[in-house]
C-alpha positions as CSV (number, residue, x, y, z in Angstrom):
1,X,104.9,48.0,230.2
2,X,105.7,50.9,228.0
3,X,109.4,50.7,228.8
4,X,109.7,47.0,228.1
5,X,107.7,47.5,224.9
6,X,110.0,50.1,223.5
7,X,113.1,48.1,224.4
8,X,111.7,44.9,222.8
9,X,110.8,46.7,219.5
10,X,114.0,48.5,219.3
11,X,115.9,45.3,219.7
12,X,114.8,44.1,216.3
13,X,117.7,46.2,215.0
14,X,120.0,44.2,217.2
15,X,123.7,43.9,216.5
16,X,123.7,46.4,213.6
17,X,127.0,47.9,212.9
18,X,126.4,51.4,214.2
19,X,128.3,54.2,212.7
20,X,128.1,52.8,209.2
21,X,125.7,54.0,206.4
22,X,123.4,51.2,205.5
23,X,124.5,51.1,201.9
24,X,128.1,50.8,202.9
25,X,127.8,48.2,205.6
26,X,130.7,45.8,205.1
27,X,130.5,42.0,205.1
28,X,130.9,40.9,208.7
29,X,133.5,38.5,209.9
30,X,132.1,34.9,210.2
31,X,131.6,33.7,213.7
32,X,130.4,30.2,212.9
33,X,131.4,27.4,215.2
34,X,133.9,24.7,214.2
35,X,131.0,22.2,214.4
36,X,129.7,23.9,211.2
37,X,133.1,24.2,209.5
38,X,134.2,20.6,209.6
39,X,131.2,19.4,207.6
40,X,131.0,22.4,205.2
41,X,131.1,22.1,201.4
42,X,131.4,25.7,200.5
43,X,131.3,27.1,197.0
44,X,134.7,28.9,196.4
45,X,135.2,32.1,194.5
46,X,132.0,34.0,195.4
47,X,132.9,37.5,196.5
48,X,130.7,40.0,198.4
49,X,131.0,42.4,195.4
50,X,129.1,39.9,193.2
51,X,126.1,40.0,195.5
52,X,123.6,42.7,194.7
53,X,121.6,44.0,197.7
54,X,118.7,46.4,197.6
55,X,117.0,48.5,200.2
56,X,113.7,47.0,201.4
57,X,111.0,48.9,203.4
58,X,108.4,47.1,205.5
59,X,105.2,47.1,203.5
60,X,102.5,47.3,206.1
61,X,103.4,50.1,208.4
62,X,106.7,51.4,207.0
63,X,108.1,50.2,210.3
64,X,111.6,49.2,209.3
65,X,114.0,49.1,206.4
66,X,117.0,46.8,205.7
67,X,119.1,45.3,202.9
68,X,118.0,42.1,201.3
69,X,119.6,40.2,198.4
70,X,118.2,41.1,194.9
71,X,115.8,38.4,193.7
72,X,115.0,37.2,197.2
73,X,111.4,37.3,198.4
74,X,110.3,39.2,201.5
75,X,107.1,38.1,203.3
76,X,105.3,39.4,206.4
77,X,106.5,42.4,208.4
78,X,105.4,44.2,211.5
79,X,102.2,42.2,211.7
80,X,100.3,40.1,214.3
81,X,101.7,36.6,215.1
82,X,98.8,34.8,213.4
83,X,98.0,33.1,216.8
84,X,94.6,34.2,217.7
85,X,95.0,34.1,221.5
86,X,98.5,35.8,221.6
87,X,98.0,38.9,223.8
88,X,101.2,40.5,222.5
89,X,99.2,41.2,219.3
90,X,96.8,43.3,221.4
91,X,99.2,45.5,223.3
92,X,102.3,45.6,221.1
93,X,103.4,45.7,217.5
94,X,104.4,42.1,216.8
95,X,106.6,40.9,214.0
96,X,106.5,38.0,211.6
97,X,108.9,38.4,208.8
98,X,110.9,36.2,206.4
99,X,113.2,36.7,203.4
100,X,113.7,33.6,201.1
101,X,116.2,32.8,198.4
102,X,115.0,32.4,194.8
103,X,115.2,28.6,195.0
104,X,113.3,28.6,198.4
105,X,116.0,26.8,200.3
106,X,117.7,29.5,202.3
107,X,115.9,32.1,204.4
108,X,116.3,34.4,207.3
109,X,113.8,36.4,209.5
110,X,112.1,37.0,212.8
111,X,109.7,34.8,214.8
112,X,106.8,36.5,216.6
113,X,106.9,37.2,220.3
114,X,104.7,35.8,223.1
115,X,104.1,36.4,226.8
116,X,104.7,33.4,229.1
117,X,103.5,32.5,232.6
118,X,105.3,30.0,234.8
119,X,102.8,27.3,236.0
120,X,104.6,27.0,239.4
121,X,104.0,30.7,240.1
122,X,100.3,30.4,239.1
123,X,99.8,27.4,241.4
124,X,101.5,29.2,244.3
125,X,99.7,32.5,243.8
126,X,96.3,30.8,243.6
127,X,96.8,28.7,246.6
128,X,96.7,25.5,244.5
129,X,93.3,26.3,243.0
130,X,94.8,26.8,239.5
131,X,96.5,23.8,238.1
132,X,97.6,25.0,234.6
133,X,99.1,22.5,232.2
134,X,102.4,23.2,230.4
135,X,101.7,24.2,226.9
136,X,98.3,25.6,227.7
137,X,97.1,29.2,227.5
138,X,95.8,31.5,230.2
139,X,94.8,35.2,229.7
140,X,96.6,35.2,226.3
141,X,99.8,33.9,227.7
142,X,101.6,30.6,227.0
143,X,102.1,28.4,230.1
144,X,105.7,27.4,230.2
145,X,108.4,27.7,232.9
146,X,111.2,30.2,232.3
147,X,113.8,29.1,229.8
148,X,117.2,30.0,228.7
149,X,118.3,30.5,225.1
150,X,118.9,26.8,224.2
151,X,115.7,25.7,226.0
152,X,113.6,28.4,224.3
153,X,114.9,27.4,220.8
154,X,114.3,23.7,221.6
155,X,110.8,23.9,223.1
156,X,109.3,26.9,221.5
157,X,110.9,27.2,218.1
158,X,111.6,23.5,217.4
159,X,108.7,22.2,219.4
160,X,106.0,24.7,218.4
161,X,106.6,27.4,215.9
162,X,108.8,25.4,213.4
163,X,107.6,21.9,214.3
164,X,106.0,21.4,210.9
165,X,109.0,22.8,209.0
166,X,112.2,21.6,210.6
167,X,112.6,17.8,210.5
168,X,114.7,16.3,213.3
169,X,116.3,19.6,214.5
170,X,119.4,19.2,216.7
171,X,121.3,21.9,218.5
172,X,125.0,21.8,217.9
173,X,127.0,22.3,221.0
174,X,126.1,24.8,223.7
175,X,124.3,28.1,223.5
176,X,126.8,30.9,222.7
177,X,126.5,34.0,224.9
178,X,126.2,37.3,223.1
179,X,127.3,40.0,225.6
180,X,126.9,42.8,223.0
181,X,123.1,42.2,223.1
182,X,122.7,42.6,226.9
183,X,121.9,46.3,226.8
184,X,118.7,45.5,225.0
185,X,117.4,43.4,227.9
186,X,115.1,45.1,230.5
187,X,117.2,46.2,233.5
188,X,114.4,45.3,235.9
189,X,114.3,41.7,234.8
190,X,115.1,39.2,237.6
191,X,116.6,36.8,235.1
192,X,117.8,37.4,231.6
193,X,119.9,35.7,228.9
194,X,120.9,36.5,225.4
195,X,122.8,34.5,222.8
196,X,122.4,32.1,219.9
197,X,122.5,28.4,219.1
198,X,123.7,26.7,215.9
199,X,121.6,23.8,214.7
200,X,121.1,21.3,212.0
201,X,117.9,19.8,210.5
202,X,116.3,18.7,207.3
203,X,113.7,20.5,205.2
204,X,112.1,18.5,202.5
205,X,114.9,16.1,202.5
206,X,117.7,18.7,202.2
207,X,120.3,18.8,205.1
208,X,120.4,22.3,206.6
209,X,122.5,24.3,208.9
210,X,121.1,27.3,210.8
211,X,121.5,29.8,213.7
212,X,118.8,31.3,215.9
213,X,119.4,34.3,218.2
214,X,117.0,35.0,221.1
215,X,116.9,37.2,224.2
216,X,114.8,36.0,227.1
217,X,113.9,37.9,230.3
218,X,111.8,37.2,233.4
219,X,109.7,39.8,235.2
220,X,108.2,37.5,237.8
221,X,104.5,37.2,236.8
222,X,105.4,37.2,233.1
223,X,108.5,36.3,231.1
224,X,109.1,36.9,227.4
225,X,111.6,37.4,224.6
226,X,112.9,40.7,223.4
227,X,113.3,39.2,219.9
228,X,114.0,35.9,218.2
229,X,115.5,35.8,214.7
230,X,118.0,33.8,212.6
231,X,118.8,32.1,209.4
232,X,119.0,28.7,207.8
233,X,120.7,27.4,204.6
234,X,121.5,24.0,202.9
235,X,124.7,22.5,204.2
236,X,126.1,22.5,200.7
237,X,126.3,26.3,200.6
238,X,125.8,27.5,204.2
239,X,129.0,29.6,204.3
240,X,128.3,31.9,201.4
241,X,124.6,32.3,202.3
242,X,125.4,32.8,206.0
243,X,127.6,35.8,205.1
244,X,124.8,37.5,203.1
245,X,122.1,36.7,205.6
246,X,124.1,37.9,208.6
247,X,124.8,41.1,206.8
248,X,121.1,41.7,206.0
249,X,120.1,41.0,209.6
250,X,122.6,43.4,210.9
251,X,121.4,46.1,208.5
252,X,117.9,46.1,210.0
253,X,116.8,49.6,211.1
254,X,113.5,50.8,212.6
255,X,111.9,53.9,211.1
256,X,112.1,56.6,213.8
257,X,108.7,58.1,212.7
258,X,107.0,54.7,213.1
259,X,108.6,54.2,216.5
260,X,107.1,57.4,217.8
261,X,103.6,56.5,216.4
262,X,103.8,52.9,217.7
263,X,104.9,53.9,221.2
264,X,101.9,56.1,221.7
265,X,99.4,53.6,220.2
266,X,100.9,50.7,222.2
267,X,100.7,52.7,225.5
268,X,96.9,53.1,224.9
269,X,96.5,49.4,224.0
270,X,98.6,48.5,227.0
271,X,96.4,50.5,229.3
272,X,93.3,48.9,227.9
273,X,94.8,45.4,228.2
274,X,95.8,46.2,231.8
275,X,92.2,47.0,232.5
276,X,90.9,43.8,230.9
277,X,93.5,41.7,232.7
278,X,92.5,43.3,236.1
279,X,88.9,42.4,235.4
280,X,89.8,38.9,234.4
281,X,92.0,38.5,237.5
282,X,89.1,39.8,239.6
283,X,86.8,37.1,238.0
284,X,89.5,34.4,238.6
285,X,89.9,35.5,242.2
286,X,86.2,35.4,242.8
287,X,86.0,31.9,241.2
288,X,88.9,30.7,243.4
289,X,87.3,32.3,246.5
290,X,84.1,30.6,245.8
291,X,85.8,27.2,245.2
292,X,87.6,27.6,248.5
293,X,84.4,28.6,250.3
294,X,82.5,25.7,248.7
295,X,85.0,23.2,250.0
296,X,84.8,24.8,253.4
297,X,81.0,24.9,253.4
298,X,80.8,21.2,252.5
299,X,83.1,20.3,255.4
300,X,81.1,22.6,257.7
301,X,77.7,21.0,256.8
302,X,79.2,17.5,257.1
303,X,80.5,18.4,260.6
304,X,77.0,19.5,261.7
305,X,75.4,16.3,260.5
306,X,77.8,14.0,262.3
307,X,77.6,16.0,265.5
308,X,73.8,16.2,265.2
309,X,73.6,20.0,265.2
310,X,72.0,22.9,263.4
311,X,73.3,26.4,262.9
312,X,70.8,29.2,263.4
313,X,70.8,32.9,262.5
314,X,68.8,35.5,264.4
315,X,67.7,38.2,261.9
316,X,66.9,40.6,264.8
317,X,70.2,40.6,266.5
318,X,72.5,39.0,263.8
319,X,73.6,36.4,266.3
320,X,74.5,32.8,265.2
321,X,73.9,29.8,267.5
322,X,74.6,26.1,267.3
323,X,71.7,24.0,268.6
324,X,70.6,20.4,268.7
325,X,69.3,19.2,265.3
326,X,65.7,20.0,264.7
327,X,63.9,21.4,261.7
328,X,62.7,24.6,263.3
329,X,63.9,26.9,266.1
330,X,62.6,30.0,268.0
331,X,64.1,32.3,270.6
332,X,62.9,35.1,272.9
333,X,66.2,36.9,272.6
334,X,67.1,36.2,276.3
335,X,69.0,32.9,275.7
336,X,65.9,30.7,275.6
337,X,65.1,28.4,272.6
338,X,62.2,26.2,271.4
339,X,63.1,23.5,269.0
340,X,60.4,21.5,267.0
341,X,60.5,19.2,264.0
342,X,57.2,20.6,262.7
343,X,55.9,24.2,262.6
344,X,52.2,23.9,263.4
345,X,51.8,27.5,264.3
346,X,51.9,27.0,268.1
347,X,54.6,27.3,270.7
348,X,54.6,25.7,274.2
349,X,55.2,29.0,276.0
350,X,53.1,31.5,278.0
351,X,53.4,34.5,275.6
352,X,54.3,33.4,272.0
353,X,54.4,37.0,270.9
354,X,57.8,37.4,272.7
355,X,59.3,34.8,270.5
356,X,60.5,34.9,266.9
357,X,61.7,32.3,264.5
358,X,65.4,31.7,263.7
359,X,66.7,31.0,260.2
360,X,68.6,27.7,259.8
361,X,71.8,28.0,257.8
362,X,72.5,25.4,255.1
363,X,75.7,26.2,253.2
364,X,75.0,23.5,250.7
365,X,71.7,25.2,249.6
366,X,71.9,26.5,246.0
367,X,70.4,29.8,247.2
368,X,72.8,30.2,250.1
369,X,74.5,33.6,250.2
370,X,76.9,34.5,253.0
371,X,75.6,38.1,253.1
372,X,72.2,36.9,254.1
373,X,73.6,35.7,257.4
374,X,75.9,38.6,258.2
375,X,79.0,37.2,256.5
């Protein structure tokens, strides 16, 4: 957990232009698809030198710093996701951060992270006892099958996190691979993918273009994202705003002092979470075992009824025996049995002191405990 954690936090500085001082970071070359370009109505004559950028430091933990345009508003930071059940907030430092233009129409930022569990794996590992529904929550994890970049943006960002903000979002073309981001994916992941999608939508009636980057990885029991971030701007000015927002995203740096503090704290939280999860899994396993046993017990009792039998337990020897169906049974321990519907205190034998009463097993009884009968 610790290794994955550090990788996932460090990735928030993804795609920065290493080797450049942050104040001297150049405007990056545009990599926008032709699908954007053919509908663009860019504003000509705006040069990078006319855009004033300032250094911003994350206000809650001093966790990161980056360039943002002067006059733009920064909100959030290295803070919990705001989703009460999200277990990432318990074991890692999550992020929820946005920077918005003065008119409120363009913005860039980071979406929080979540852990996911594939319902098919849960069904298989529980022997069919668990039947989780897609979109539900179990042990602080969202129930969804593993997704690639485009699927994640479609179902999680468009379908969940931005569903009330983006109207009629549509991905333009295919997901674009970002090989330069691969080093930030966990090496032990069985499946992994990184890249971005371009998209269009409306916000408050304004046509918008945007881009969302994400890195997804699968560890088997859990899958997650290393980071999800992007930008969006009105179609009328997307080219000029994209240049500025991409530059700011690439200037993101984590504070090394914060990284050291966070790693130590997150390891402790991870250990505590691991203990809680083990306890919860133990409870789940006990519930599943009891469910399976209950079904088996019901079938067992039904079989005894239709075959007109009882199952007895000898507390002296621990032996179990199937006998014809009567309400009471006794044995002398030598293979002989007396069966009666009523216990009137008498036995039709020469020496009743040699005989002792057997217990009749009823697995449907609410007081039934297997350990009472040697199980």
